[in-house]
C-alpha positions in Angstrom: 25.5 23.2 12.5 24.4 19.7 12.3 26.0 17.0 10.2 23.8 15.4 8.2 26.0 12.5 7.7 26.5 12.6 11.4 26.5 8.7 12.8 27.1 9.2 16.0 29.6 8.9 18.7 31.1 5.2 17.6 30.4 5.8 14.2 28.2 3.4 13.9 24.2 4.5 12.2 21.7 2.7 14.3 18.8 1.5 12.5 16.1 3.9 12.1 12.7 3.4 14.8 10.8 5.1 16.7 11.7 5.5 20.3 9.1 4.3 22.7 9.0 7.7 25.9 6.8 8.0 28.8 6.7 11.2 30.3 4.7 11.8 33.6 1.0 12.7 33.4 -0.2 14.8 35.5 -3.9 14.3 34.5 -6.1 12.7 31.9 -9.6 13.7 31.8 -12.2 12.3 29.1 -13.7 15.6 27.7 -16.0 14.0 25.6 -17.4 10.5 25.2 -19.1 9.6 21.9 -20.5 6.4 20.2 -17.1 5.0 18.8 -14.6 7.0 20.5 -13.4 9.6 22.8 -11.5 12.8 22.9 -9.1 13.0 25.6 -7.3 15.6 27.7 -3.6 14.5 28.8 -1.9 17.7 31.4 1.6 16.2 31.0 5.2 17.1 32.2 7.2 17.9 28.9 10.4 19.9 28.8 10.1 21.1 32.0 6.6 22.6 31.8 3.3 21.5 32.0 1.2 20.8 28.3 -1.9 20.5 27.6 -3.1 18.1 24.8 -5.8 16.5 23.5 -6.2 13.5 21.3 -9.3 11.3 20.1 -8.7 7.9 22.2 -9.0 5.6 19.8 -9.3 1.3 20.3 -7.0 0.5 18.2 -7.7 -0.9 14.4 -6.7 -3.9 12.3 -6.6 -4.6 8.0 -6.4 -7.2 6.2 -5.1 -7.1 2.4 -6.6 -10.8 0.9 -4.8 -11.8 -2.1 -5.3 -14.3 -4.3 -3.3 -16.7 -6.4 -3.2 -14.0 -9.2 -1.8 -11.1 -6.5 -5.8 -9.3 -6.7 -6.5 -8.0 -4.0 -10.2 -7.6 -2.8 -11.2 -4.0 -1.8 -14.3 -2.8 -1.1 -16.1 0.2 -1.7 -18.6 1.8 0.8 -19.4 5.7 2.4 -17.4 7.6 4.5 -19.7 10.9 6.0 -16.5 12.4 7.5 -14.7 13.1 3.9 -18.3 12.3 2.4 -17.0 10.0 -0.1 -17.8 6.6 -1.1 -14.1 5.3 -1.1 -12.0 2.4 -1.5 -10.8 0.2 1.2 -9.5 -3.1 2.4 -11.5 -5.2 5.1 -11.1 -3.3 8.0 -12.2 -2.3 11.8 -12.3 -1.3 15.2 -10.6 -3.7 18.3 -13.5 -3.1 20.4 -14.2 -6.5 21.7 -13.1 -7.4 25.0 -9.6 -9.3 25.2 -10.3 -10.4 21.5 -6.3 -10.8 20.2 -5.9 -8.6 17.3 -5.3 -11.8 14.8 -8.9 -13.1 15.4 -10.1 -9.8 14.9 -8.6 -9.5 11.6 -10.1 -13.0 10.4 -13.7 -11.9 12.4 -13.1 -8.8 9.7 -12.3 -10.7 6.9 -15.5 -13.0 7.3 -18.0 -10.3 8.2 -16.7 -7.8 5.2 -16.3 -10.0 2.2 -17.2 -13.9 3.4 -13.7 -14.9 3.6 -11.5 -17.0 5.5 -7.4 -17.5 4.4 -5.1 -20.0 5.7 -1.7 -18.1 5.5 -1.5 -15.1 8.0 1.0 -12.4 8.3 1.9 -9.2 9.4 2.2 -6.7 6.3 2.6 -3.3 8.8 1.5 -1.4 11.6 1.4 2.4 11.0 -0.4 5.6 13.5 -2.5 7.0 11.7 -2.5 10.7 13.5 0.4 10.6 15.7 -0.4 14.5 16.3 -4.3 14.5 17.6 -5.2 10.5 18.0 -3.9 7.7 19.4 -5.3 4.9 17.1 -2.6 2.0 15.8 -3.4 -0.5 13.0 -1.8 -3.7 12.0 -2.7 -4.6 8.6 -1.9 -8.4 8.0 -1.6 -9.8 4.5 -3.9 -13.3 4.2 -3.1 -15.6 1.4 -5.1 -19.3 0.9 -8.9 -17.6 0.2 -11.4 -19.4 0.0 -15.3 -18.5 1.1 -16.6 -18.6 4.5 -19.6 -21.1 5.2 -22.6 -18.4 5.3 -22.9 -14.8 4.1 -23.0 -12.1 6.5 -25.4 -9.6 6.8 -24.6 -6.4 6.9 -25.7 -3.0 7.9 -25.3 0.8 7.9 -22.6 2.1 5.0 -21.9 -1.6 4.8 -25.0 -2.6 3.4 -24.8 -1.3 -0.1 -20.8 -2.3 -0.1 -19.6 -3.2 -3.4 -16.5 -5.4 -4.1 -13.8 -5.7 -6.2 -10.7 -8.0 -7.3 -7.5 -5.6 -8.1 -4.7 -6.9 -9.5 -1.8 -5.3 -6.7 0.2 -3.0 -9.2 -2.9 -1.8 -10.2 -3.9 -0.6 -6.9 -0.2 1.1 -6.7 -0.8 3.0 -9.4 -3.8 3.9 -7.8 -2.4 5.3 -5.2 0.7 6.7 -7.0 -1.8 8.4 -9.3 -3.6 9.7 -5.9 -7.2 8.5 -7.5 -8.0 6.9 -3.7 -7.2 8.4 -0.3 -7.8 5.5 2.0 -4.7 5.1 4.4 -4.8 1.7 5.6 -5.6 0.5 2.0 -2.2 3.5 0.7 0.1 2.1 3.1 -1.0 -1.6 2.5 -0.7 -1.9 -0.8 2.6 -0.1 -1.4 4.0 -2.5 1.7 3.0 -5.5 -0.1 4.4 -4.2 -3.4 7.4 -4.0 -1.9 7.7 -7.0 0.3 6.8 -8.6 -3.0 10.2 -7.1 -4.7 11.9 -8.4 -1.7 10.7 -11.9 -1.3 8.5 -11.5 1.1 11.2 -11.0 3.5 10.0 -8.6 5.7 7.0 -9.8 6.5 6.0 -10.7 10.5 4.6 -14.2 12.3 0.6 -13.7 12.7 1.6 -13.5 16.6 4.3 -11.4 16.2 4.4 -8.4 18.6 2.7 -5.2 18.8 4.7 -2.2 20.1 2.8 0.1 21.5 0.1 -2.4 22.1 -0.5 -4.8 24.4 -1.2 -8.7 23.1 -4.8 -8.2 23.9 -8.1 -6.6 22.0 -9.4 -3.2 23.1 -7.6 -1.8 25.5 -8.0 -1.1 29.6 -10.7 1.5 30.1 -8.6 4.6 31.2 -9.7 6.9 34.8 
């Protein structure tokens, strides 16, 4: 029976961290090419056998938790067809511009979706949205020192009737804990921000901090 208190042979507990693993990939094929993202099928050697896994081949994305001087978060509400909801979100977007650094993408999304720019940028959270079915990674930045952009952006599609609201951070946390909102980047962002604030913001990372699992550029190189 496993000892739940086992700390290893040297008696020291290792910091809790994901482990990067490279496994032999026998084949990798794009089995569906979509307008925004694709479905890929990989055959890989694992545990002495060849197994096949299909997953969403995603460009990755960035999100922005913009907080004003009163710790109010700028939220947007827009229609999301797969879940049939007009859900509350933070400004966010795909890393689909070749060579665009994640921070530059975050600044672009904040301007395009909220007509805002910020003088202070820090990394708040990194996460994988659905590791069993997608390779999507999202980095959320905390943006402060906010001001309006010089011009307003024209919005189309689901963004055309987008609603915006400034919401106190604590109210955002309450909405997550009460299960009144379900958007993952928003939920992770506000919970991470509340925890970081309780620690004097000491957990924040530099805006250009390394992003495990991703290269430093924008859109990932195309797979075969």
